[in-house]
N, C-alpha and C positions, 0 to 999 in steps of 0.2 A: 453531546454532539447531536444537533437535530438538523434535518433537512429542512431547508425553507421551501415554500410552494414554488419557487422558481426552480428548485432542484430536482423535482421528482419527474421530468419528462427525459425518458431514456434515449440519448441521441444514437448510441451504438450498443448493439448485442452480439455477442460471440455466444451462440448456441451450444447446448449440451451435444457431444460428440464432434464438434468443430475442433481442428487443430490450426493453430497459427504459428508459424515460424517466422521470427523477425520482429523488430521493434514496431509498437503501435503508439502514435501520438494522435490524441483525441481533442477536440474542443467541446467539451461538455460532458455530459453524464454517460458512463458506460457500464454495462452489466456483462460479466464474463461467466459463463456456465461450461465452458469447453476447456481446452488445454492451450496454453501460450508458452512458448519458448522464445522469450525476449523480454525487453523492456516495454513497461506500459506507463505512458505519461498522459494525464488529462488536466484540463484547466478547471475541470469541475470534480464530481464525486465518481467514486468506483464502487460497485458491489461485485465480490468474487464469491460465486454460489458454491452450495456445499459440495459439487461434484467437480468443481474446477481444480486444474492444477497449473500454477504459474511457476515458470523457472526464469526469473530475471527480476530486476528492481522495479518497483512500482512507485511513481509519484503523482500526487493528486491533491486536491483540496481536502477530502476526506475519503476513508475507505472503511467498508465494512467486509470483513473475511468470513467466509463459512469453509472454504475448501482448504487447499494446500498452497503455500507461497515458499519458494525457496529463492531468496533474494532479499534485499535491503528495502524497506518501506518508509517514505517519507509522506506525511500529510498534516499541513500545519493545523488545520481545523479539529482534526481528531480521527482516531483509528478505532473501531470496535471488532474484537476477535470473538466469534459466536461460538458457542460450544461445539467441541470435536475439530475445530479448526486445527491447522499445524502451520507455524511460521518458522523457519529455519533462516535466520538473517537478523539484521539491526533493524529498530523501529525508531523513528525520530518523530514526535508529535507534540502538541500542547495539549491533548486530552486523550486519555487511553482508558479502554474499558475492556476486562477480559472475563467472559464467561467461564462457568466450570468445564472441565474436561479439555482444556486448550493445551497443546504443545506449543511452547515457545522457547527456542534455544538462539540467543544473540544478546546484544546489547541494546539497552533502551534509554532514549532521552524523551523525557515527557515532563515539559516544564510548562506551566499554565501562564506564566509572565512571558509576555511578548518579548521584550528586551532580553531576558535570559535565554529563552527559547532560540532567538536569532543569533545570540553570541555562541551557545553551543552548537548550534547548527554550522555556523561558519568554521569553528574549531574542527568539528566531526568532518567536514567535507576537506578541509586543509589536510587533515591526517590521512583521509582515504586517498587523496591526490598522491600525497607522498608516498604511500604504501603501493600505490599502482605503479609508481616509478621505480620502485625497488624490486618489485617482483618480476 
């Protein structure tokens, strides 16, 4: 997973010490160093800093995580879990990199084939929709 030169301009920054309660939808690249209690969606890439704490699902093109995420993560291009990051939730991606000392508790779909990934992603989404109706 590599960022292209078009992907390096950060559109939105949630700084250290900041707290956001509610869902966030961004068109572009976002970096989070504070705390977010809500879903984060981005058409671009997301960087979750070392001190960040996210409680909610995250959807983006690609994601680098250094902090704590409690929620499901979807990033078709790739996900990288940096050393000492914590993820409690399911991961769905085509490329997954995990460094040492990472805590990950959840299910993982990581298929490099676009066709297999899309098929598994649809099945997973259908299962999640059924479970949400039952609970």
